[in-house]
C-alpha positions, 0 to 999 in steps of 0.5 A: 258280326257286331252284337246289337243286343236286339235293340228293336225289341228292347226299344219296343219293350221300353216304350211300353214301360211305365218309366217311359210313359213318365218320361214322355209326360215330362217331355210333353209338359216341358218347354225347356230341356237340358241334355247331359252326356259323356263320350258317345252320349255327348254326341247323342246329346248334341244330335238329339238337341239339334233334332228335338229343337228343329222337329218340335216346339221345345227349347233344348240345349246341351253343353257343347262348347269345348271352351266351357267344358274345359274351363268348368272341368279345370276350375270345379272338377269334371264331376261338377261340369253339368251343374256348374254349366246350368248354374252359370246360365241362370241369368240367361235361362229360366229353370222352373217347373217347365224345365227338364234335365235329361242325363244320358249314361251308358253305365247309369253311374256317371258321377257328373250326370247323376250330380246334375240330375240330383241338383235339378231335383234340389231346384224343383226341376224335373230330372230323368236318367236314360241309362244303358244299364240299370244304375246302382247309384241313382237317387230314387227321386230321379226317374230312370229309363234303364235299357238293360244293355251290355255294350256302350255302342248299343246303349248309344245307338238306342239312346238316339233312337229313343230321342226320336221316339220322344219327338214322335210321342211329343207330336213331332214328325221325323221326316223322310229323306228329302221331305220338308220339315214342318214344326208346330209353330213354323212354316215348312222348311225345305231340307238342304240338298246333299 
């Protein structure tokens, strides 16, 4: 049977940690949130951006354009992909004290994720790392919520669960299947039937 590393107990311990409390506080204060992730965590970032955006009053985006990804990686290297993405958006977005960059890395050591978090800190933007394993390369000025995991699959599953915890902690409601979605600043939106 697949080892899921007891993710429910791990989730329970994480949401009681001081690091988690700090991330929740940053999440609540933020108006604009930018997510960065590679591989399976790219999928987590795009899924989380969709649900945080529809279930809260947060503006949240992630780099999900294959054209932008390949263009930036080709021109400036993969390690700079998320920094260059945010720099290229400066005329379209407001990066300020109400912004938050969250990087998702199973190893905690992905260079492109750490680069964008460090860049954010250098721009006085709040930055947090959600890592599967404790990072050995994270700048101590960047908040890290480390899950203490061994496997990529478990890290990715728990990362998505933790984004739903952020939605809940931030006052959003995760609907049941078939339930209407209600956002703070919107009226009820019926779920599509499938």
